[in-house]
C-alpha positions as a printed Julia matrix, in Angstrom:
753×3 Matrix{Float64}:
 -58.0    18.05   -69.34
 -60.31   15.95   -67.2
 -63.98   16.74   -67.16
 -65.37   18.38   -64.07
 -68.87   16.91   -64.02
 -68.35   15.21   -60.65
 -67.83   18.59   -59.03
 -70.62   20.67   -60.56
 -72.39   20.39   -57.24
 -73.94   22.77   -54.79
 -73.15   22.97   -51.13
 -70.05   23.44   -49.05
 -66.65   22.89   -50.63
 -65.74   21.02   -47.47
 -68.33   18.24   -47.91
 -66.95   14.74   -48.21
 -67.19   13.13   -51.62
 -70.74   12.31   -52.63
 -71.26    8.67   -51.89
 -73.93    6.89   -49.95
 -71.88    3.73   -49.71
 -69.47    4.38   -46.89
 -67.47    1.21   -47.2
 -64.53    1.97   -44.94
 -63.1    -0.62   -42.62
 -62.27    1.69   -39.74
 -62.93   -1.03   -37.18
 -60.59   -3.55   -38.83
 -57.82   -3.31   -36.24
 -55.96   -0.38   -34.72
 -53.84    2.18   -36.53
 -50.81   -0.13   -36.64
 -52.8    -2.52   -38.82
 -52.48    0.09   -41.6
 -48.69   -0.32   -41.5
 -48.75   -4.07   -42.02
 -47.2    -5.11   -45.3
 -45.35   -1.85   -45.95
 -41.65   -1.98   -46.72
 -39.29    0.1    -44.52
 -39.34    3.14   -46.82
 -43.12    3.05   -47.33
 -43.49    2.71   -43.56
 -41.26    5.75   -43.09
 -43.64    7.7    -45.34
 -46.74    6.41   -43.55
 -45.45    7.35   -40.1
 -44.15   10.81   -41.06
 -47.42   12.49   -40.1
 -46.08   15.99   -39.59
 -44.72   17.9    -42.55
 -43.07   19.09   -44.5
 -42.53   15.7    -46.14
 -41.07   15.07   -49.59
 -41.4    11.58   -51.08
 -39.19   10.88   -54.09
 -40.9     7.86   -55.59
 -39.62    5.95   -58.6
 -41.9     4.19   -61.07
 -43.58    1.1    -59.63
 -42.4     1.72   -56.07
 -45.86    1.9    -54.48
 -46.17    5.65   -53.98
 -49.98    5.62   -53.96
 -49.89    2.82   -51.41
 -47.46    4.8    -49.25
 -49.37    8.07   -49.25
 -52.84    6.54   -48.81
 -51.54    4.49   -45.88
 -49.98    7.68   -44.47
 -53.35    9.44   -44.58
 -55.18    6.4    -43.18
 -52.61    5.98   -40.39
 -53.02    9.65   -39.48
 -56.8     9.31   -39.39
 -56.94    6.04   -37.49
 -54.33    7.17   -34.95
 -56.33   10.36   -34.27
 -53.64   12.76   -35.51
 -55.77   13.77   -38.52
 -59.46   14.54   -38.64
 -60.56   13.12   -42.03
 -62.49   16.24   -43.03
 -59.31   18.29   -42.51
 -57.3    16.32   -45.11
 -57.14   17.28   -48.79
 -55.25   15.08   -51.25
 -54.84   16.48   -54.75
 -53.62   14.89   -57.95
 -53.87   15.53   -61.68
 -56.48   13.2    -63.17
 -59.97   12.21   -62.15
 -58.95    8.56   -62.55
 -56.08    8.92   -60.07
 -58.29   10.8    -57.62
 -60.95    8.09   -57.88
 -58.41    5.36   -57.25
 -57.1     7.24   -54.21
 -60.61    7.65   -52.79
 -61.27    3.95   -53.27
 -58.11    2.97   -51.42
 -58.82    5.39   -48.59
 -62.32    3.95   -48.16
 -60.86    0.45   -47.91
 -58.36    1.68   -45.31
 -61.03    3.21   -43.12
 -60.31    6.85   -43.97
 -63.78    7.93   -45.05
 -64.38   11.66   -45.27
 -60.95   12.48   -46.71
 -61.25   14.5    -49.91
 -59.15   13.29   -52.83
 -59.6    15.51   -55.87
 -57.85   17.03   -58.83
 -56.51   20.56   -58.48
 -59.28   21.83   -60.75
 -62.03   19.9    -58.97
 -61.02   21.14   -55.52
 -60.66   24.72   -56.77
 -64.01   24.62   -58.58
 -65.89   23.6    -55.46
 -64.33   26.44   -53.5
 -64.96   28.94   -56.3
 -68.63   27.99   -56.56
 -69.09   28.22   -52.8
 -67.27   31.49   -52.16
 -68.15   33.4    -55.35
 -71.45   34.89   -54.06
 -69.68   36.13   -50.94
 -66.45   37.33   -52.56
 -67.75   38.7    -55.87
 -71.53   38.53   -55.89
 -73.97   37.36   -58.51
 -74.11   34.0    -60.26
 -70.94   31.98   -60.82
 -69.69   32.34   -64.42
 -70.47   29.41   -66.68
 -67.61   26.97   -67.16
 -66.4    26.3    -70.7
 -65.67   22.6    -70.93
 -64.1    23.02   -74.39
 -62.45   26.27   -75.34
 -61.55   25.32   -78.94
 -64.69   26.84   -80.45
 -64.15   30.15   -78.69
 -60.48   30.2    -79.74
 -61.57   29.59   -83.34
 -64.01   32.49   -83.09
 -61.27   34.73   -81.65
 -58.9    33.76   -84.46
 -61.57   34.63   -87.0
 -62.1    38.05   -85.42
 -58.37   38.61   -85.77
 -58.58   37.86   -89.48
 -56.6    34.61   -89.19
 -57.41   31.44   -91.06
 -56.51   28.53   -88.79
 -56.6    24.87   -89.78
 -58.09   22.33   -87.4
 -54.71   20.95   -86.25
 -53.35   24.49   -85.9
 -56.37   25.4    -83.79
 -55.57   22.65   -81.32
 -51.98   23.9    -81.01
 -53.16   27.49   -80.62
 -55.54   26.48   -77.84
 -52.79   24.56   -76.07
 -50.51   27.61   -76.32
 -53.12   29.8    -74.64
 -53.45   27.21   -71.88
 -49.66   27.2    -71.41
 -49.62   30.99   -71.17
 -52.33   30.99   -68.52
 -50.84   28.27   -66.28
 -47.45   30.01   -66.43
 -49.29   33.24   -65.52
 -48.32   35.0    -68.74
 -50.77   37.62   -70.05
 -51.37   38.43   -73.73
 -49.19   41.57   -73.62
 -46.24   39.69   -72.11
 -46.57   36.52   -74.16
 -44.21   37.39   -77.09
 -41.41   38.51   -74.76
 -41.79   35.45   -72.5
 -41.66   33.11   -75.51
 -38.52   34.8    -76.8
 -36.81   34.7    -73.4
 -37.69   31.07   -72.7
 -36.72   29.8    -76.14
 -40.11   28.1    -76.42
 -40.91   26.67   -79.85
 -44.22   28.48   -80.41
 -46.64   26.92   -82.93
 -47.11   30.22   -84.8
 -46.0    33.83   -84.75
 -46.1    34.95   -81.06
 -47.61   38.31   -82.0
 -50.53   36.56   -83.71
 -50.99   34.19   -80.79
 -51.0    37.14   -78.37
 -53.66   38.84   -80.48
 -55.91   35.76   -80.5
 -55.27   35.24   -76.78
 -56.36   38.82   -76.03
 -59.57   38.58   -78.08
 -60.34   35.16   -76.57
 -60.09   36.57   -73.04
 -62.18   39.61   -73.93
 -64.92   37.53   -75.57
 -65.01   35.03   -72.71
 -65.28   37.79   -70.12
 -68.0    39.61   -72.03
 -70.11   36.43   -72.2
 -69.67   35.61   -68.53
 -67.67   32.43   -69.15
 -64.6    31.02   -67.47
 -62.26   28.22   -68.56
 -60.42   25.6    -66.53
 -57.37   27.82   -66.03
 -59.64   30.62   -64.77
 -60.91   28.25   -62.09
 -57.42   28.14   -60.6
 -56.69   31.83   -61.23
 -59.91   33.08   -59.68
 -59.75   30.78   -56.67
 -56.16   31.84   -55.95
 -57.09   35.51   -56.4
 -60.03   35.26   -53.99
 -57.84   33.64   -51.33
 -55.18   36.33   -51.86
 -57.64   39.23   -51.73
 -59.91   37.98   -48.97
 -57.96   36.97   -45.83
 -61.21   36.01   -44.11
 -61.99   33.43   -46.79
 -58.39   32.2    -46.84
 -58.53   31.75   -43.07
 -61.74   29.74   -43.39
 -60.17   27.41   -45.97
 -56.99   26.97   -43.89
 -59.0    26.34   -40.75
 -60.81   23.55   -42.55
 -57.87   21.95   -44.36
 -54.87   21.35   -42.12
 -53.17   18.46   -43.93
 -52.33   18.47   -47.64
 -50.95   15.73   -49.88
 -49.95   16.48   -53.49
 -49.37   13.53   -55.8
 -47.33   13.77   -59.04
 -45.72   16.94   -57.69
 -43.26   17.02   -60.6
 -46.21   18.04   -62.81
 -47.21   21.13   -60.85
 -47.46   24.35   -62.86
 -46.68   27.84   -61.5
 -50.4    28.54   -61.29
 -51.11   25.36   -59.34
 -48.23   26.12   -56.98
 -49.67   29.6    -56.43
 -53.0    28.07   -55.43
 -51.29   25.49   -53.22
 -49.4    28.26   -51.43
 -52.71   29.95   -50.68
 -54.23   26.72   -49.4
 -51.36   26.04   -47.01
 -50.76   29.68   -46.03
 -47.63   31.14   -44.42
 -45.56   28.35   -42.95
 -47.92   25.88   -44.56
 -45.11   23.47   -45.28
 -45.62   22.02   -41.81
 -48.83   20.39   -43.05
 -47.7    19.47   -46.57
 -46.61   16.14   -48.08
 -45.53   16.1    -51.73
 -44.81   13.04   -53.86
 -43.12   12.87   -57.23
 -40.35   11.73   -59.55
 -38.44   14.26   -61.65
 -37.58   11.48   -64.12
 -41.27   11.27   -65.04
 -41.66   14.95   -65.95
 -43.18   14.7    -69.44
 -45.71   17.53   -69.51
 -43.54   20.66   -69.63
 -45.37   21.71   -72.81
 -48.44   22.26   -70.6
 -46.51   24.37   -68.09
 -45.55   21.57   -65.68
 -42.14   21.92   -64.06
 -40.13   19.7    -61.69
 -38.53   22.8    -60.13
 -40.9    22.81   -57.17
 -40.16   19.17   -56.41
 -36.41   19.54   -56.84
 -36.35   22.74   -54.8
 -38.62   21.5    -52.01
 -35.74   20.85   -49.6
 -34.37   24.35   -50.29
 -37.71   25.96   -49.49
 -38.25   23.67   -46.51
 -34.83   22.8    -45.01
 -36.48   20.94   -42.14
 -38.36   18.61   -44.5
 -38.34   14.84   -44.08
 -37.2    13.3    -47.38
 -37.92    9.64   -48.15
 -36.84    7.85   -51.32
 -38.85    4.92   -52.67
 -36.67    2.81   -54.99
 -37.97   -0.74   -54.5
 -39.73   -1.5    -57.77
 -42.59   -3.97   -57.27
 -43.92   -3.6    -60.8
 -41.18   -4.69   -63.2
 -38.73   -7.54   -63.53
 -34.99   -6.95   -62.99
 -34.54   -7.03   -66.77
 -37.01   -4.2    -67.35
 -35.64   -2.22   -64.41
 -32.06   -2.63   -65.67
 -33.09   -1.12   -69.02
 -34.92    1.74   -67.31
 -31.9     2.53   -65.13
 -29.61    2.35   -68.15
 -31.82    4.75   -70.06
 -31.63    7.36   -67.31
 -27.9     6.79   -66.76
 -27.32    8.59   -70.07
 -29.58   11.52   -69.14
 -28.35   15.05   -68.53
 -29.7    18.13   -66.81
 -31.18   18.99   -63.43
 -33.79   16.21   -63.36
 -31.13   13.63   -64.28
 -28.98   14.67   -61.33
 -31.82   13.69   -59.03
 -32.7    10.42   -60.74
 -33.57    7.39   -58.63
 -31.91    4.05   -59.32
 -34.66    1.46   -59.08
 -34.18   -1.95   -57.47
 -36.52   -4.66   -58.73
 -38.27   -6.79   -56.12
 -39.61   -9.3    -58.64
 -38.26  -12.57   -59.94
 -36.25  -12.57   -63.14
 -38.13  -12.43   -66.42
 -37.36  -12.41   -70.13
 -34.87   -9.95   -71.56
 -36.31   -6.96   -73.46
 -36.61   -7.68   -77.18
 -35.23   -5.24   -79.76
 -36.49   -5.64   -83.32
 -35.75   -3.75   -86.53
 -38.22   -3.91   -89.43
 -38.03   -2.93   -93.09
 -41.2    -0.8    -92.98
 -44.06    0.3    -90.72
 -46.74   -2.14   -91.98
 -44.38   -5.06   -91.33
 -43.67   -3.69   -87.85
 -47.4    -3.44   -87.1
 -48.31   -6.85   -88.56
 -45.5    -8.64   -86.71
 -46.37   -6.85   -83.47
 -49.98   -8.0    -83.85
 -48.86  -11.61   -84.41
 -46.64  -11.47   -81.33
 -49.59  -10.16   -79.33
 -51.71  -13.06   -80.55
 -48.95  -15.45   -79.48
 -48.96  -13.89   -76.01
 -52.73  -14.3    -75.81
 -52.27  -17.98   -76.64
 -49.95  -18.36   -73.64
 -52.63  -17.03   -71.29
 -51.75  -13.33   -71.1
 -55.0   -11.34   -71.02
 -55.63   -8.78   -73.75
 -56.22   -6.09   -71.11
 -52.68   -6.75   -69.84
 -51.07   -5.87   -73.18
 -50.35   -2.4    -74.56
 -48.91   -0.92   -77.74
 -47.43    2.5    -77.0
 -46.34    5.12   -79.52
 -45.12    8.71   -79.57
 -47.97   10.3    -81.55
 -51.64    9.41   -81.91
 -51.23    9.33   -85.7
 -49.26    6.1    -85.36
 -52.24    4.14   -84.01
 -54.13    3.48   -87.26
 -51.78    0.87   -88.69
 -51.87   -1.05   -85.38
 -55.65   -0.85   -85.19
 -55.83   -2.42   -88.64
 -53.22   -5.09   -87.89
 -55.0    -6.2    -84.71
 -58.42   -6.13   -86.37
 -57.12   -8.31   -89.22
 -56.17  -10.98   -86.67
 -59.4   -10.66   -84.7
 -57.63   -9.3    -81.63
 -59.85   -6.95   -79.57
 -58.34   -3.57   -78.73
 -59.25   -0.28   -77.09
 -57.89    3.1    -78.08
 -57.13    5.09   -74.94
 -58.52    8.59   -75.14
 -61.53    7.52   -77.2
 -65.11    7.41   -75.86
 -65.24    7.32   -72.06
 -66.28    3.98   -70.59
 -69.18    5.22   -68.47
 -70.57    7.21   -71.4
 -70.97    4.16   -73.66
 -74.66    3.4    -74.35
 -74.4    -0.23   -73.23
 -72.78    0.81   -69.94
 -75.46    3.43   -69.31
 -78.19    0.83   -69.99
 -76.46   -1.68   -67.72
 -76.34    0.91   -64.93
 -80.1     1.45   -65.17
 -80.75   -2.3    -65.0
 -78.41   -2.83   -62.05
 -79.91    0.06   -60.08
 -83.39   -1.34   -60.69
 -82.3    -4.79   -59.58
 -80.67   -3.37   -56.44
 -83.9    -1.54   -55.52
 -86.05   -4.59   -56.27
 -83.99   -6.81   -53.98
 -85.25  -10.37   -53.91
 -87.69   -9.63   -56.73
 -84.83   -8.97   -59.17
 -84.54  -12.58   -60.24
 -80.83  -12.79   -59.46
 -80.94  -14.24   -55.94
 -80.22  -17.76   -57.18
 -76.72  -16.7    -58.23
 -74.02  -17.95   -55.82
 -72.04  -14.7    -55.74
 -72.14  -11.03   -56.71
 -70.62  -11.58   -60.16
 -73.31  -14.18   -60.84
 -76.01  -11.71   -59.86
 -74.53   -9.11   -62.21
 -74.38  -11.67   -65.05
 -78.01  -12.58   -64.45
 -79.11   -8.94   -64.6
 -77.05   -8.2    -67.73
 -78.44  -11.28   -69.47
 -81.53   -9.17   -70.12
 -79.38   -7.11   -72.45
 -78.04  -10.16   -74.24
 -74.86  -10.7    -72.24
 -73.46  -14.23   -72.49
 -70.53  -15.83   -70.63
 -68.69  -16.44   -73.9
 -67.7   -13.59   -76.27
 -69.22  -13.32   -79.73
 -67.11  -14.35   -82.69
 -65.06  -11.76   -84.54
 -64.56   -8.1    -83.71
 -66.38   -4.85   -84.31
 -69.26   -3.16   -82.49
 -70.84   -6.36   -81.19
 -67.58   -7.51   -79.63
 -66.93   -4.01   -78.19
 -70.36   -4.06   -76.54
 -69.72   -7.48   -75.02
 -66.31   -6.35   -73.73
 -67.91   -3.39   -71.93
 -70.43   -5.63   -70.12
 -67.74   -8.21   -69.34
 -65.71   -5.45   -67.69
 -68.65   -4.8    -65.34
 -68.75   -8.49   -64.42
 -64.99   -8.59   -63.72
 -65.32   -5.46   -61.6
 -67.99   -7.23   -59.55
 -65.56  -10.11   -58.95
 -62.79   -7.73   -57.85
 -65.17   -5.7    -55.68
 -66.42   -8.8    -53.88
 -62.88  -10.09   -53.26
 -61.83   -6.75   -51.77
 -64.91   -6.49   -49.53
 -64.55  -10.07   -48.35
 -60.89   -9.5    -47.46
 -61.97   -6.5    -45.35
 -64.64   -8.57   -43.59
 -67.46   -6.55   -45.17
 -70.75   -7.79   -46.59
 -71.34   -7.53   -50.32
 -74.61   -7.03   -52.12
 -75.86   -5.56   -55.38
 -76.66   -2.21   -53.77
 -73.07   -1.77   -52.54
 -71.78   -2.7    -55.99
 -74.06   -0.14   -57.68
 -72.84    2.52   -55.25
 -69.27    1.61   -56.19
 -70.16    1.99   -59.88
 -71.65    5.43   -59.2
 -68.5     6.54   -57.37
 -66.31    5.26   -60.21
 -68.46    6.96   -62.84
 -68.2    10.26   -60.97
 -64.41    9.91   -60.88
 -64.15    8.44   -64.39
 -62.34    5.49   -62.78
 -63.23    2.92   -65.42
 -62.62   -0.83   -65.08
 -60.28   -2.53   -67.51
 -61.87   -3.58   -70.79
 -60.63   -6.91   -72.13
 -58.79   -5.59   -75.16
 -55.25   -4.64   -76.09
 -54.62   -0.99   -75.2
 -53.36    1.34   -77.92
 -52.1     4.59   -76.41
 -49.62    7.4    -76.78
 -46.74    7.48   -74.33
 -48.22   10.57   -72.69
 -51.59    8.84   -72.21
 -49.89    5.77   -70.71
 -48.56    7.69   -67.71
 -49.83    6.14   -64.49
 -50.81    2.83   -66.11
 -49.1    -0.57   -66.31
 -49.4    -3.84   -68.21
 -47.84   -7.31   -68.19
 -46.62   -6.83   -71.75
 -45.69   -3.56   -73.46
 -44.72   -3.0    -77.1
 -42.9     0.3    -77.66
 -43.13    0.91   -81.39
 -41.89    3.45   -83.91
 -38.68    4.21   -81.98
 -36.87    6.13   -84.71
 -35.01    9.42   -84.86
 -37.49   12.15   -85.69
 -40.27   10.33   -83.87
 -38.57    9.72   -80.52
 -37.09   12.21   -79.97
 -39.74   14.03   -81.97
 -38.33   16.11   -84.8
 -39.27   19.45   -83.25
 -37.38   18.7    -80.01
 -34.37   20.98   -80.51
 -33.01   22.13   -77.16
 -31.15   19.93   -74.7
 -34.05   20.08   -72.25
 -36.57   19.14   -74.96
 -34.42   16.16   -75.9
 -34.17   15.11   -72.27
 -37.94   15.27   -71.89
 -38.24   12.93   -74.87
 -35.85   10.55   -73.11
 -38.01   10.7    -70.0
 -41.02    9.92   -72.18
 -39.36    6.7    -73.32
 -38.46    5.96   -69.69
 -42.13    6.26   -68.76
 -42.95    3.81   -71.56
 -40.34    1.29   -70.43
 -41.5     1.41   -66.81
 -45.1     0.61   -67.79
 -44.07   -3.03   -68.44
 -44.24   -5.63   -65.69
 -42.66   -8.58   -67.51
 -42.61   -8.54   -71.32
 -41.06   -5.57   -73.11
 -40.5    -5.21   -76.84
 -38.89   -2.19   -78.5
 -39.08   -1.84   -82.26
 -38.51    0.53   -85.18
 -38.9     0.51   -88.97
 -36.28    1.68   -91.46
 -38.86    3.08   -93.9
 -42.46    4.25   -93.8
 -43.83    2.14   -96.65
 -42.91   -1.2    -98.25
 -40.19   -0.68  -100.85
 -39.37    2.75   -99.47
 -35.87    4.06   -98.9
 -34.43    2.61   -95.7
 -33.2     5.96   -94.39
 -34.47    5.89   -90.83
 -32.27    5.27   -87.8
 -33.23    3.79   -84.45
 -33.69    6.29   -81.63
 -30.48    7.64   -80.14
 -31.89    6.78   -76.72
 -31.28    3.1    -77.47
 -27.56    3.63   -78.1
 -25.56    1.56   -75.64
 -28.68   -0.38   -74.62
 -29.69   -2.38   -77.67
 -27.35   -5.18   -78.78
 -24.58   -4.11   -81.14
 -24.77   -0.41   -80.29
 -22.37    1.76   -78.32
 -23.21    4.4    -75.76
 -23.36    7.95   -77.15
 -20.04    9.76   -77.08
 -17.99    6.74   -76.0
 -14.38    6.36   -77.08
 -11.9     3.53   -76.75
 -10.48    3.24   -73.24
  -7.51    5.48   -72.53
  -8.4     8.16   -75.09
  -9.32   11.23   -73.08
 -12.48   12.0    -71.21
 -14.88    9.19   -70.65
 -12.15    6.55   -70.58
 -12.56    5.89   -66.87
 -16.28    5.33   -67.24
 -15.62    2.88   -70.08
 -13.08    0.98   -68.04
 -15.45    0.81   -65.11
 -18.18   -0.77   -67.17
 -15.74   -3.17   -68.79
 -13.74   -4.15   -65.74
 -16.14   -4.11   -62.82
 -19.27   -6.01   -62.03
 -22.66   -4.4    -62.57
 -23.97   -3.44   -59.16
 -27.34   -4.6    -57.94
 -29.21   -3.25   -54.93
 -26.96   -2.05   -52.12
 -28.22   -3.07   -48.69
 -27.03   -2.11   -45.24
 -24.56   -4.7    -43.96
 -26.12   -4.34   -40.48
 -29.91   -3.99   -40.88
 -30.25   -4.97   -44.59
 -32.25   -1.85   -45.53
 -31.92   -0.88   -49.2
 -29.62    2.13   -49.33
 -30.31    5.13   -51.57
 -28.08    7.85   -50.09
 -24.75    8.12   -51.96
 -22.58    8.13   -48.84
 -24.49    5.24   -47.25
 -24.19    3.22   -50.47
 -20.41    3.71   -50.41
 -20.22    2.61   -46.78
 -22.75   -0.2    -47.32
 -24.48    0.69   -44.08
 -26.99    3.19   -42.72
 -25.48    6.28   -41.2
 -27.16    5.37   -37.89
 -25.98    1.73   -37.88
 -22.8     0.83   -35.94
 -19.52    1.19   -37.81
 -16.75   -1.39   -38.01
 -14.26    1.16   -39.3
 -10.58    0.8    -38.44
 -10.08    4.3    -37.0
  -6.28    4.1    -37.11
  -6.33    3.03   -40.77
  -8.75    5.84   -41.59
  -6.38    8.42   -40.08
  -3.4     6.94   -41.99
  -5.41    7.12   -45.21
  -6.34   10.76   -44.53
  -2.7    11.71   -43.89
  -1.6     9.94   -47.08
  -4.4    11.64   -49.07
  -3.41   15.07   -47.74
   0.16   14.51   -48.89
  -1.02   13.44   -52.34
  -3.27   16.47   -52.62
  -0.47   18.87   -51.64
   1.85   17.29   -54.19
  -0.77   17.64   -56.95
  -1.91   21.12   -55.85
  -5.52   19.89   -55.86
  -8.36   19.52   -53.34
  -8.21   16.39   -51.21
 -11.44   14.95   -52.64
  -9.78   14.77   -56.08
  -7.74   11.88   -54.68
 -10.57   10.16   -52.74
 -13.61   11.51   -50.9
 -14.04   11.07   -47.16
 -16.82    8.56   -47.83
 -14.52    6.42   -50.0
 -11.77    6.47   -47.36
 -14.31    5.46   -44.72
 -15.5     2.6    -46.94
 -11.89    1.42   -47.39
 -11.29    1.6    -43.64
 -14.45   -0.44   -43.0
 -13.88   -3.12   -45.65
 -10.02   -3.17   -45.41
  -9.41   -4.72   -48.86
  -6.62   -7.29   -49.12
  -6.07   -7.17   -52.9
  -6.78   -5.15   -56.04
 -10.02   -6.98   -56.76
 -11.47   -6.19   -53.33
 -10.29   -2.58   -53.59
 -11.9    -2.25   -57.03
 -15.19   -3.4    -55.54
 -15.42   -0.31   -53.32
 -17.59    2.49   -54.7
 -15.44    5.47   -55.64
 -12.38    3.44   -56.65
 -12.46    3.59   -60.44
 -10.09    1.76   -62.77
  -7.85    4.79   -63.2
  -7.69    5.5    -59.46
  -6.94    1.82   -58.9
  -3.94    2.07   -61.24
  -2.83    5.39   -59.8
  -3.23    4.81   -56.06
  -3.98    1.09   -55.62
  -0.54   -0.07   -54.52
  -0.21    2.68   -51.91
  -3.7     2.12   -50.49
  -3.2    -1.66   -50.23
   0.1    -1.1    -48.46
  -1.6     1.14   -45.92
  -4.35   -1.44   -45.43
  -1.68   -4.07   -44.73
  -0.15   -1.86   -42.04
   2.86   -0.99   -44.18
   4.25    2.27   -45.51
   2.73    3.28   -48.88
   4.85    1.95   -51.72
   5.39    3.25   -55.24
   4.83    6.66   -56.75
   1.39    7.4    -58.16
   1.02    6.31   -61.75
   0.79    9.34   -64.05
  -2.55    8.8    -65.73
  -3.62   11.78   -67.83
  -7.03   13.33   -67.57
  -7.89   11.64   -64.3
 -11.43   12.54   -63.3
 -12.12   13.34   -59.63
 -15.0    11.9    -57.72
 -17.93   14.16   -57.03
 -17.64   15.3    -53.4
 -19.99   13.11   -51.37
């Protein structure tokens, strides 16, 4: 969980973020300037200023761009007062990025924070009034107290077990489950608890008692206590709601029951009118922490009047990567899968994903490292390459393989960038130089990056990296990241027509440090799939893709398996251009080759078949097999009138927006409906079993002249083509339907559209 140091501040919880470097570009054109460059769907988000609004945003579709432009458009058009807007997300890095974008768009004063950060500020401010006395001290790490509680219960807990026990207590608290109810809730939910639920409940109870007695609170208490104060004190709740009138929640698929409870208190009764939520159920990978996509998927049910916008244009990945991602989700099952978004790449074609099988793990790691070095030789930057794995324990062999080849790397989740000694020292030097102004000795540099280089030279920074790897190279990489950030900062300010100097750059560094929004270090990223969420690289290596690792061996239930599939989907969609997927048949050289590649790759990797497929014509699933074998793979479907990318199922069948003019042959449509009714009566089945209304409308608009054209209409599968094709084509030709329907067993109806 992210650290809260940026919010351990006094003062009103309604203050803007603490920066003295207001760098907004509010005067850079009118509100419509904010909409420039947005695609039609992003523009629909940006102009939907009155809620409730639900944005279903696929990976790489520019969701952060859409929602920050929405907020900025609201501010610059005068609909929103910036101090009345609260945008919440789940990591300090994401909140920092959002604040930076809002500043650039001229929306200064808008608060963008994590749930915990926003709640903590309110708790600190209202505690004296609501409860009295000093605010309890926040525990930044609860592991030590959990260990003490376990000891008091007479339990001996290993270090790894302690981490799992702590996580289980966190899950119980965010799902609002108390110690007494925990065993029953675990049994009812089928949760795979890390140890005996009765023991966990006992430790949980002692932990809570000890924490309370010492006047401490943990991160979950921050949310619990803030929600409780707002529930118990209507006057305080009214004050919060009077201040915040417009809410945006990013990554809404990751909301826990406790976070939703707090959000409900923030918005108040009928608060959906001021709420915009953004998420993608296919990226729900944190259910073990209490996150659930239910609130996202049920948003339209709770708010029937909501505006729903789907973002499916993928600007991140090539068509080859997007095709694999779509194929991966096409095999998914469950509620989240039913709401999956089919992405449409907006990039030029790139290389096909590479699938590689190795004899053992060391060979997999060594070959991966060599391929990375080859990519570096072609000009791909090390910071644009990532090796992603299911568990952190898999990183060591890749660390060694990269080190052996002299390839710099960074392990995500290790020491924080702004806490590194060399970065702290550099910050002191840069602040001193900014205060000294012309006396700093850097004025001869032609640009900001040159000034930063000149200042850092006092700490031994050189334009060229030192030879080899290790601590010296790591130190150089940290300082080089500060120089590159100066280059990016100056480019952004210049594009906005704003002046750039060392003082503004130092203020930007301070804001980033507060938000833990670190610049990219020039090294290959090694990270778990969970840690990679929200990031992207030019080249991604997904390694260790074997049964028992992905899906992980303890994933037993259907929903657990599906979450593992979504985890791989997140990994795939991190890649912009180069994507490699690999697995090893054994752990060690000479070991028994007993491993199998992940089931999630079945039907996707060359030489494999989709799970559960059978030869065509042999029972269920035959129609799907014939469709894939006999019909072209569909790309993006655009409106035949206005060329907008279509996401709604009915609109995709019609190949036009519902609001665009129709070219449908009304007489043909009525003849088709009469024929369908007769077929349905004869079969004793609902009419949609023959064809849905949307399919008949599509036929009446396209008026196919032959079997091939009829087969190209969505909803006309191979079996329906054989069964009804002759009759439909006769009707389209203005003739009486000919031939009896072919008796094809186990015909599968369309889903009603």
